[in-house]
C-alpha positions, 0 to 999 in steps of 0.5 A: 452076171447078176449082182447078189443083193444083200437084204437090208436086215442083213445090212442092219445086223452087220452095222449093229455088229460093227458098233459093238465091235467098235465100243468093245475096242474103245474099252479094251484100248482106253489108255491110247485112245483117249489121249489120241482123241483128245489130241485129235480134237485139239488138233482140229481146233488148232488147224485153222491157226496153222493154216493162217501161219502157213499162208504166211510163208512159215513151214509147217513144223515151226507154225504147229510148233508156235499153235501148240506152245500158245495153247499150252501156255493158254491152258497153263494160265487157266490152270493156274487161275483155278489152282489159286482159287481153290487154294483160297477155297481150301485155306477158308476151309481150314479156318472158321468155315470148317466149324460151320460145315460140321455144325451144319452137317450134324444138325442135317444128320440129326434132323434126318434121324429124328424125322425119317429115322435115316442116319447119314453117318456124320454124328460128329460132323464132316470127317476129312479121314473118311473122305479121303477113304472113299476117294483113296482106300486104305488098302491101296499100296504105295507102289499102286499109287506111284504107278498110277500117277506116273500113267496119269502124267505120261497120259498128259505129256502124250497129248502135246506129242500126239497134237504136234504130228497130227498137226504136221500130217493132217494133209497126209491123213486126209490123202490116206482117206481118199485112198481108202475110199478111192471109189468116191470123188476125191473133192467130195470126200476132202469137202466132207473132211473139211466139214467134219473139222470145221463142226468140231472146231465149232463145237469146241470153240462155241463151247469155250465161248459159252463157258467163259460167259457163264463164268462171267455171269455166275460170278457176278450173281454170286458177288452181287448175292454176297457169296464168298468164293464167288469166282471159285463157283462161278468159274467151276459152274461155267466149266461143268457146262461142258458136260450136258445136262449133268454138269449144269446140275452140278454147277448149281448144287455146289454153290447152293449148298455152300450158301446154305451152310454159310448164310443165316437166311434161306434167301440166298441159297434159294437166290442162287438156285433160282438165278443159275436155273434162269441163267442155264434156261437163257444159255440152252434157249439163246446162248448155245444155239446162237454161238454154236449153231446147229453144227452138231445138229444131235437129238436130245435122245441120242446126246443122252444115250451118248453121254450114259455110253461114254461115261460108262466106257471112258468116265468123265472124259468120255462124257466130254469126248462123246458128243463131237465123236457122235457129230463125226459119226453122223457125217460119216454115216451121210457118206453112203446110202447104206448108212444114211438112216442111221444118221437121220437117227442121230440128228434132229427130227424132221416134223415135216417128213409125214406131211411131205410123205402126204403130199407125195401120196396125194400127188402120186394118187392124182398121177395114178388117177390121171394115167387111168383116165389116160388109158381109158380114153386110149382103150375107148378110141382103139374100140371105136377104131376096130368098130 
């Protein structure tokens, strides 16, 4: 009985439709998928710590609780530190800094109107009321605001619950995957699942180390230049680095604008911009490759498209989550020969592929020429034998 072979272009159409269905599902199930995905990545980050505790004969549930509470304490400390920095910045903003900002805005609005005929809409300075209206329109009802706030709080409260259960049932989920792909070797599947967890762990831990180093270096540069609130701007710039391409740009703009408004000389904002750009170049060339390595191994085109798709689907959260998600998809595509071309599409370019192809082609031509020569010799011998 002959097996029906599906043409490659039909397989391509099926995979494209599957991707469209997945994106549609991600849009519709955003309220559930975002906390679940965030919890999954955090659980992958904490798995190694749980394994270390379990090797010391500590029960899994207690190990998961210890790791989760430690993680919450660390995140709570970071949030409190950021809150204190923001509070200090806002206190300064309510004092003499507010007048400097208004003077700068009025000057910029007048310069733009005189030279380009373009009114920035702030002839009387920066009005906080207009800024609040942009973030929160006046026609929003108080009940809607309360419901939105409660929804955000419920999403935050769901995170530790999801993380705890994912840590407890991580082996159960691994066995489920092996049963789904029952035709594959169990050891091979478990090895792939372990590699996926290690990729996510390396990416998150590496990104955290890079953010910490950048926060320290940026803060040191701003302190050296005498910029007020150096810790606030330095830490903020380091944290924004988690969003590839877009985050570092925002991290430069904020302290540059602040130095431009508060300093009398152009040296300070230019020095801030040059220093931050130089730091980002060093980070991209040496720091990130050294710390995170080639675990994610995604090319720049797919990364940029992924950021646009993640931002369109889930906003800023999607831009942060999309990179490890694409890395996981790449590993999953490597499991089947039919989807391996898509894994290559996501990965870095193989510059030696064409050279290898040329060598294979040249070798095949040599083998073909040898085969023809051998056939000619055989025919010649057979003719002599017939005579």
